[in-house]
C-alpha positions in Angstrom: 0.1 0.1 -0.1 1.4 3.6 -1.0 1.4 5.8 2.0 0.5 9.3 1.1 2.6 12.2 2.5 -0.6 13.4 4.7 -1.0 10.1 6.1 2.9 9.9 7.1 2.3 13.3 9.0 -0.6 11.9 10.6 -0.6 8.3 11.4 1.7 6.4 13.6 3.2 3.7 11.0 3.5 1.4 14.1 0.2 2.2 15.6 -3.0 0.2 15.6 -6.5 1.6 14.7 -10.1 1.0 14.6 -11.6 1.9 11.3 -15.3 3.4 11.9 -16.3 3.0 8.6 -15.2 -0.9 7.8 -15.4 -1.7 11.6 -12.1 -3.5 11.6 -8.7 -3.1 13.2 -6.0 -1.9 10.7 -2.3 -1.0 11.3 -0.2 1.7 9.9 -1.5 3.7 6.9 -5.0 2.6 6.1 -8.4 4.5 5.8 -8.5 8.3 6.3 -7.7 9.4 9.8 -11.3 11.0 10.3 -12.5 7.5 10.0 -10.4 5.8 12.7 -9.8 5.8 16.3 -6.3 5.5 17.9 -3.4 5.0 17.6 -3.4 2.2 20.1 -0.4 0.1 21.3 -1.5 -3.2 20.0 -4.2 -4.9 17.9 -6.3 -6.2 21.0 -6.5 -2.8 22.5 -7.5 -1.3 19.1 -10.4 -3.8 18.9 -11.7 -2.6 22.0 -11.9 1.0 20.7 -15.5 1.5 20.8 -16.0 0.3 24.6 -12.7 2.6 25.4 -14.4 5.9 23.7 -17.9 4.7 25.6 -16.0 4.6 28.8 -14.1 7.8 28.2 -17.2 9.5 27.2 -19.1 8.3 30.4 -16.2 9.1 32.6 -16.2 12.9 30.9 -19.9 13.4 31.1 -19.6 12.3 35.0 -16.9 14.8 35.6 -19.0 17.6 34.0 -22.0 16.7 35.9 -19.9 16.9 39.2 -18.4 20.0 37.8 -21.8 21.5 37.4 -23.2 20.5 40.6 -20.4 22.5 42.1 -21.2 25.6 40.5 -17.4 26.0 39.3 -16.9 27.3 35.9 -20.3 29.3 36.1 -20.2 33.1 35.8 -21.4 34.3 39.4 -23.1 37.3 39.8 -21.5 39.8 42.5 
């Protein structure tokens, strides 16, 4: 497979990725970066990309909820 110049700049040639379009694990150059999650250190971790993303999103949503409950980050009236 031919590596395009933009792929060499944005993709880790040794990394593993999960392609959202094809629902497959890929290594090195492959589908467009906007269609991929990663890089991950190995194929097994890349295969878990959707679950990892779900867990991270859930954790971020929970952190935001806690932040909102404390009133931090809001403009307070003097």
